[in-house]
N, C-alpha and C positions, 0 to 999 in steps of 0.2 A: 504494500500500500504506500502511495506517495505521501510524504509528510506535508506536501503543499495542500493536501485535501483535508488536513486536520483543522478543526475549528480554532480560530484565534492565531494560527501560525503567522499569517501576514501581519497581524497587529504586533506580535512579538518582534518580528523583523524590523518594523518601523520604529518600535520603541528602542531597540538595540542600536539602530543606525542613528537615531536622534540623540540617544545618550552618548554615543561615541563622539559625535560632532560637538556636543556640549562640553565633553571632557577635554577635547582638544582646545576649545576656546578658553576653558578655565586654565589649562596648563600654559598656553601662550600668554595669557594675562598675568598669571603668577610669575612666569619667567621674566616678563618685562618689569614687573614690580620688584622682583629680586635684584635685577641688574641695577635698578635705581635706588636700592636700599630701603624700599618701602615695606618689605616683609620683616617679620621678627627675625633677628639674627644677632650673633655675637661677633664683634670685631676681633679677628684672630691675633692682631698685634697688641691692641690696648686692653682687650678683655671687656670693653664696654658693651652693655646689652641695649638693644633697640627693639621696640615693639612695632605695632602696625604704623605704617606711614612715616617711619624714621624717628618716632618719639623715643628719646633716650630714657632708659629705665634705671632705677636705683641699682647700686652695685650688688645689693643683697636680694635682688629679685629671685624668686624660686624658679625651679625648673619648669613649672607649669606656664610660665610666661610665653613659651614657644609651643604652640599646639601641633607643630609639624615634626618635632624631633624629640628624642630622648636628650638628657643633659649633654651639652656640648663639651668637647675637650677643653682643658685648661688653656688660657691664652698664652701665647708665646712670650716669655719674659723679655723685658728690655735688656739690652746689653749694658753692662757696666763699662765705663770708659777708662782707658789707660792713655795718658797723653805723653807722647814721645817727642822729646826736644833734641835739637842740635844747637847748643848754645841757647839763644833766646828764640830760635826759630822752631815753630811747631811743625814737625815732620809728618806725623801720622796720629791717628786715633785707633787704638786696638781694643779688643775685648779683654777687660781686666780679669774675667773669669777663666781665661786661658792661662797658659804659663806666663809668669811674670816676665817683663822685659829684663834682659840681663843688664848688668852695670855697663855704663858707657866705656867704650874702648879708647885707649890712648892711640893717637895716630897723627902723623905729620905728612904734609905734601912738600916735596923738594922742588922748588921752581927751576933750579939749575939743570935738573935732569928730567923733570916731569914725573917723578916716581913717588908713589904713595907707600908709606911704611906703617903698617898696623901692628901694634904690639900684641904678642901672644898672651893669652890669659884664660883662666878657668876652662882648660881643656881645649881651647881654640888655638890653632897654630898661627904663627906669624904670617902676615900676608904682605907681599910686595907686588905692586901693580904699576906699570908704566901707563900714564894717561895724562896728557897735557904737555905744555911746553912753556918756556920762559915768556912771561908777559900775560899768561892766563891767570884767572882768578878761580880758586876752588869754590864750588857751590854744591857740596855733598848733600844728598837728600834721598828719600825713598820715592823715586819717581815711578816705580812700577807697582808699588803697594804690596810688596811681599814681606814687609816687616824688616828688611835689611837695607842698610844704607848703600846707595849706588855711587860709584866714582863719577864725578861730574866737574866740568870746568866751563867757564864762559870766556870767550876770546873777543876783545874789542877789535872789530874789523874797520875797514875804511869807511863804511856807511851803516854798519849794523853791529849788533851784539850777537855773537854766535855761540850756541850751546852745544856741548858734546857730553853725552851720558853713556855709561855702560850699565845696562840693566842687570842686576844681580840674579834675577829670576831665570834669565836665558843666556846671559853672557853676550847678548847682541848689543851693538852700539847704535845709538840714535842721535840725531842732531838736527839743528835748524837755526834760523835767525829769528830773534825776538828782542826788539828794543834797539836803541841807538848806542853807538860806542861810548857816549858820555853818560848813559843811564847807569844807575846802580842796581845790580841784581839783588832781589829780595825774595828768593824762592821760599815757599812755605805752603802748608796745606790750607788754602783759603776757602775751599768748598766742602771740606770735611769728608772727602771720600777715601781718606787713608793714603793718598798719594801727594807728593810734593808738586806744586804747580810752578811752572815758569812764571816769573813776575819781575818787573823792574819799576823803579821809581825815577821819574824824570825831573831833575832839578830845574830845568828851564821853565816848566809850567806847573811844577808841584803836583804832578799827576801820577797815579798808580795804574799800571797796565798789567792785568793778570790773565794768563791763559789757563782757564780752568780745565783740569784733567778729566773732570766728570762729564763734560759735554763739548770740549774743544772750543768753547766760546771765549772771546776776549772781553774782559770787563774793564771799563775805564772808570776811575774815580779820582776827581780833583780833590785832594785832601792834603793840606799843608800850605806853608808860605815860605818865602825866601829865607834861607838860613836854617830851615828845619832839617833834621836828620831822621830818615826812616828807621823804625825799630818795631817791626811787626811781631806779635805773639798773641796767644789766646788769653785775653784779659777778662772775658765774660764766661768762660767755661763751657762754651757750646761745641767744642771740638773743632773749631775753625779759627785760623789765624786772623787777627783783626788788623787792618791797616792802622799804623800808629806812627806818630812823629814826636821827636824830642825837640823842644824849642828852648834853646839856650837863653834867649833874650829875657824870658820870664821864668826860667827853671821849671817848665811845665811839660808834661806828656799830654797828648791829645789822641784819643782812640775813636775810630769809627766802629762801633760795636755791631757785629754781624747778627747778633741774636735779636735785636730790636731796632736796628737802624738809627740809634741815637749816638750822640757824642759824649764820651766820658773823658774827664780830665783829672790830672793829679799834679798838684804843685809840690815840688820836691824841696822847697826851702827848709833849711834847718840851721838853727843858730850855730855860729862858729864855722860854717862851711860856705864857700863861694865857688860856684861852678865856673868853668873856663873852657875855652876852645880846646878840644883834644880830650875832654871827658867823654866816656864811652857808655852808651846805654847797655845794661847787662841784665835786662829783665828775664825772669824765669820763675818757676814755681818753688819758692823758697820755704813755703809753709805746708806744702803737700795737700792743698785744698782743690787741686785740679784747675786752678787759674793762675796765670802768670802774675807775679808781683812786679810793679814798676821799680826799676833800680838803675842807678848810675854809679859808675866807678870814676871817682874824682881823685886824681893822684893815686895813692895807694889805698884809699878808703872806699868802702862800699856803702852806699846809702840806699836803703831798701824800704819801700812803702809796705805797710801791712795790708792784709787782704780786704779790710773794710775801708781802705783809703782815708783813714783818719789820722795817721801819723807816719813819720819817717824815722828810721833808726839807722845809726852809722856804726860801722865796725872797720877797724884797720888791722888786718891780720899781721901778727908779728913776723918780721922778716921780709914782708912783701915790699917791692920797689915800684915806684910810679911808672917805670919803663916796662914792667912786666905786662904781658898780654893776657887779658881776662879770657878764660875758657870755661865758664860756668857750665855745669851739667850734672847729671845724676851718676856719680862714679861708684857709689856703694849700693845701688839698687834698692833704696828705701823709698823711692817715689818723691824725693825732695831734691831740688837743685842744690848742688854744693858750690860754695865759693871756691874758685880755683884760678890759678894763673900759670902761664908758661913763660919761662925766662929764656930769652934769645941767647944771652951770653954763654949759657952752659947747657942749653937744651933740656932744662929740668922743669918738671911739673910739680907744683905745690898745691895739694888738694885738701881743703878743710872738710872732712867727711862728716856729714850731718848725723849719720847713724850712731857714731861713737865719739864725736867731738875730738877726733885726733887728726893730725896732719900727715898725709901720705906724700912722700917725696919720691919721685921717679925720674930718672934720666932717660929721655926718649926723644931723639932728634938732635939736630945740630944747628949752629948759628945760620940764619938765613931761611930755615924751614918755616912752614906755615902750619900751626897746629889745627887739626881737623877732627876733634873728638866726636864720636857718634857710635851707634850700634852697628859695628862692622862685621859681627859674627857671621861666618859662612857655614 
């Protein structure tokens, strides 16, 4: 017997077909609403809960708030940040929950031969690398984002500033022109992607030119005035280097904060101290709070602002000389920038370790070398 002859069969077919069409319409509608965040959902990164039509719900909303699913998986935790510096330059931001960054390595670049000498330490062998030539300027940084410092120099040419980098991740060399020969190279991680960006400060128009590694776009920022000295670092703790200038005429730092696009300033005046031409910005994270402290080395003294920008304190390490070159960095791996100098006359490093308040003295380099401390571990 044919089923088509059974009473009500045609009606059931019409109901099934009509129901299928309605289901498709509902699914398409729900899909569109889901793509626009109008359905109940949990943000996988922040853990925030949203009800119908994007309404944010309390953090303690029960599992019944979402009628479509069982309790959702826990949100992805935010990464803790580890700020990696080379001197006052922010090189990268890494996950602090991973292995801690090793102490900074002692290293020098020898202009006469273009050779880099990295001191062995903590199981890491000595590294010798030829890269550069007389007249170049070392600009070491983590340009490929692998957590290791790359050999790099800039070379003032006839009409441009030329960059030459060896990527530690692959050993391949890269290069290009960015800036004018009279510009000052100020490489740092300005976009917070964990890679050092090519950047220059142009004294003729007091403008910053930053080639962002995150999107290969060039950012222009007019910030500064005649006589200012560029001194970028991460002063607001957002994981990005902030364009900053030191103004000798009024003893003040000025920062273009990347976190909120405002200007932050710090006057470094302190009774008994007078700043002069030749004083050097030595900003770094001296208190371990994840933000750089404004600091100036004047003569043999270090003047450092506190994290709340309410005061300035001075210290003159015993035995330091005004002619020493400041090489502040985290040499003991405690997350705090150490006061340190390199003496050209004897190639010796004098490091005031914050972890144990002792002075570490190491001979590494010779007269005429350029100290380039950083995380060189291979």
